[in-house]
DRENPA-3360 file (N, C-alpha, C; in nm, 2 decimals, always signed):
BEGIN
1 = MTTDIAFD = +0.08/-0.12/+0.00/+0.00/+0.00/+0.00/+0.09/+0.13/+0.00 ~ +0.17/+0.14/+0.11/+0.25/+0.27/+0.11/+0.37/+0.24/+0.20 ~ +0.47/+0.33/+0.19/+0.59/+0.32/+0.27/+0.62/+0.45/+0.34 ~ +0.72/+0.43/+0.43/+0.76/+0.55/+0.51/+0.65/+0.62/+0.59 ~ +0.57/+0.55/+0.66/+0.47/+0.61/+0.74/+0.54/+0.63/+0.88 ~ +0.52/+0.75/+0.93/+0.57/+0.78/+1.07/+0.50/+0.70/+1.17 ~ +0.57/+0.65/+1.27/+0.50/+0.57/+1.37/+0.56/+0.60/+1.51 ~ +0.49/+0.57/+1.61/+0.53/+0.60/+1.75/+0.59/+0.48/+1.82;
9 = VELDASGL = +0.53/+0.37/+1.80/+0.57/+0.24/+1.86/+0.58/+0.13/+1.76 ~ +0.69/+0.05/+1.77/+0.70/-0.07/+1.68/+0.69/-0.20/+1.76 ~ +0.61/-0.29/+1.70/+0.59/-0.42/+1.76/+0.63/-0.53/+1.66 ~ +0.73/-0.61/+1.70/+0.77/-0.72/+1.62/+0.70/-0.85/+1.66 ~ +0.61/-0.89/+1.57/+0.53/-1.01/+1.60/+0.57/-1.12/+1.50 ~ +0.70/-1.11/+1.45/+0.75/-1.21/+1.36/+0.75/-1.35/+1.43 ~ +0.72/-1.45/+1.35/+0.72/-1.59/+1.40/+0.60/-1.63/+1.48 ~ +0.51/-1.54/+1.51/+0.39/-1.57/+1.58/+0.27/-1.60/+1.48;
17 = SCPLPILK = +0.19/-1.69/+1.52/+0.07/-1.73/+1.44/-0.05/-1.66/+1.49 ~ -0.15/-1.65/+1.41/-0.28/-1.60/+1.45/-0.34/-1.68/+1.56 ~ -0.39/-1.62/+1.66/-0.43/-1.48/+1.68/-0.33/-1.39/+1.75 ~ -0.21/-1.45/+1.78/-0.11/-1.37/+1.87/-0.07/-1.24/+1.81 ~ -0.05/-1.22/+1.68/-0.01/-1.08/+1.64/-0.12/-0.98/+1.67 ~ -0.25/-1.02/+1.65/-0.36/-0.93/+1.67/-0.37/-0.90/+1.82 ~ -0.36/-1.00/+1.91/-0.37/-0.98/+2.05/-0.26/-0.89/+2.10 ~ -0.13/-0.91/+2.05/-0.02/-0.82/+2.09/-0.04/-0.68/+2.04;
25 = AKKALNTL = -0.10/-0.67/+1.92/-0.12/-0.53/+1.87/-0.23/-0.46/+1.95 ~ -0.34/-0.54/+1.99/-0.44/-0.48/+2.07/-0.39/-0.43/+2.20 ~ -0.30/-0.51/+2.27/-0.24/-0.47/+2.39/-0.15/-0.35/+2.38 ~ -0.08/-0.34/+2.27/+0.01/-0.23/+2.24/-0.07/-0.10/+2.21 ~ -0.18/-0.12/+2.14/-0.26/+0.00/+2.11/-0.32/+0.06/+2.23 ~ -0.35/-0.03/+2.33/-0.41/+0.02/+2.46/-0.31/+0.11/+2.53 ~ -0.19/+0.11/+2.50/-0.09/+0.19/+2.57/-0.07/+0.32/+2.50 ~ -0.12/+0.34/+2.38/-0.10/+0.46/+2.30/-0.21/+0.56/+2.32;
33 = ESGQVLKI = -0.17/+0.69/+2.30/-0.27/+0.79/+2.30/-0.35/+0.79/+2.17 ~ -0.46/+0.85/+2.17/-0.54/+0.87/+2.04/-0.46/+0.94/+1.94 ~ -0.46/+0.89/+1.82/-0.38/+0.95/+1.71/-0.24/+0.90/+1.69 ~ -0.19/+0.82/+1.79/-0.05/+0.77/+1.77/-0.06/+0.65/+1.68 ~ +0.05/+0.61/+1.62/+0.06/+0.51/+1.52/+0.15/+0.39/+1.57 ~ +0.09/+0.27/+1.55/+0.16/+0.15/+1.59/+0.21/+0.08/+1.46 ~ +0.34/+0.04/+1.45/+0.39/-0.04/+1.34/+0.40/-0.18/+1.39 ~ +0.35/-0.27/+1.32/+0.35/-0.42/+1.35/+0.42/-0.49/+1.24;
41 = ITTDPGAL = +0.52/-0.57/+1.27/+0.58/-0.66/+1.18/+0.54/-0.80/+1.20 ~ +0.49/-0.87/+1.10/+0.44/-1.01/+1.11/+0.50/-1.10/+1.00 ~ +0.49/-1.23/+1.02/+0.53/-1.33/+0.92/+0.42/-1.42/+0.90 ~ +0.30/-1.41/+0.97/+0.19/-1.50/+0.95/+0.12/-1.46/+0.81 ~ +0.11/-1.56/+0.72/+0.05/-1.53/+0.59/-0.09/-1.47/+0.59 ~ -0.17/-1.50/+0.70/-0.30/-1.45/+0.71/-0.31/-1.31/+0.77 ~ -0.20/-1.26/+0.81/-0.20/-1.13/+0.89/-0.25/-1.01/+0.81 ~ -0.23/-1.01/+0.68/-0.28/-0.90/+0.59/-0.43/-0.89/+0.61;
49 = RDFQAFAV = -0.50/-1.00/+0.59/-0.65/-1.00/+0.60/-0.69/-0.98/+0.75 ~ -0.62/-1.04/+0.84/-0.65/-1.03/+0.99/-0.65/-0.88/+1.03 ~ -0.54/-0.81/+0.99/-0.53/-0.67/+1.04/-0.63/-0.58/+0.97 ~ -0.67/-0.61/+0.85/-0.78/-0.54/+0.78/-0.91/-0.55/+0.86 ~ -0.94/-0.68/+0.89/-1.06/-0.70/+0.97/-1.06/-0.64/+1.11 ~ -0.94/-0.65/+1.17/-0.92/-0.59/+1.31/-0.94/-0.44/+1.31 ~ -0.89/-0.37/+1.20/-0.91/-0.23/+1.19/-1.06/-0.19/+1.18 ~ -1.13/-0.27/+1.10/-1.28/-0.24/+1.08/-1.35/-0.27/+1.21;
57 = QTGNALLG = -1.32/-0.38/+1.28/-1.39/-0.41/+1.40/-1.36/-0.32/+1.52 ~ -1.24/-0.26/+1.53/-1.20/-0.18/+1.64/-1.22/-0.03/+1.62 ~ -1.23/+0.01/+1.49/-1.23/+0.15/+1.46/-1.10/+0.22/+1.45 ~ -0.99/+0.14/+1.47/-0.86/+0.20/+1.45/-0.83/+0.21/+1.30 ~ -0.76/+0.31/+1.26/-0.73/+0.33/+1.11/-0.61/+0.25/+1.07 ~ -0.63/+0.17/+0.96/-0.52/+0.10/+0.90/-0.46/+0.19/+0.80 ~ -0.35/+0.25/+0.83/-0.28/+0.35/+0.74/-0.21/+0.29/+0.62 ~ -0.17/+0.16/+0.64/-0.10/+0.10/+0.53/-0.05/-0.04/+0.57;
65 = QQEAGASC = -0.02/-0.12/+0.46/+0.04/-0.25/+0.48/+0.14/-0.27/+0.37 ~ +0.25/-0.33/+0.40/+0.36/-0.36/+0.31/+0.40/-0.50/+0.32 ~ +0.42/-0.57/+0.21/+0.47/-0.70/+0.20/+0.62/-0.69/+0.15 ~ +0.71/-0.76/+0.22/+0.85/-0.77/+0.18/+0.90/-0.91/+0.21 ~ +0.89/-0.99/+0.10/+0.93/-1.13/+0.12/+0.83/-1.20/+0.21 ~ +0.88/-1.27/+0.32/+0.80/-1.34/+0.41/+0.74/-1.26/+0.51 ~ +0.78/-1.13/+0.52/+0.72/-1.05/+0.63/+0.63/-0.94/+0.58 ~ +0.55/-0.89/+0.67/+0.45/-0.79/+0.64/+0.45/-0.69/+0.74;
73 = THYLKRR = +0.44/-0.56/+0.71/+0.43/-0.45/+0.80/+0.30/-0.38/+0.79 ~ +0.24/-0.36/+0.91/+0.11/-0.30/+0.92/+0.12/-0.17/+1.00 ~ +0.05/-0.07/+0.97/+0.04/+0.06/+1.04/-0.10/+0.09/+1.09 ~ -0.12/+0.09/+1.22/-0.25/+0.12/+1.28/-0.24/+0.25/+1.35 ~ -0.34/+0.33/+1.33/-0.35/+0.46/+1.40/-0.46/+0.44/+1.51 ~ -0.42/+0.47/+1.63/-0.52/+0.45/+1.74/-0.63/+0.55/+1.73 ~ -0.76/+0.50/+1.75/-0.87/+0.59/+1.74/-0.88/+0.68/+1.86;
% end
């Protein structure tokens, strides 16, 4: 989708399978102020779809997703 998005906190969920990346992201988002951005790195093949659904369900904005080889980076903006 896009690159070079400014973020406040980075979460490396590489090697974790669903639902752990989502659960860790939810926990990290709870520590952020409204408007701050969380960068999440995942290797789970289903994470692209999972984070799209998570953003819709929680009302947090999905600013972008990037695939690079086996890893994926997601940017969520706290509502």
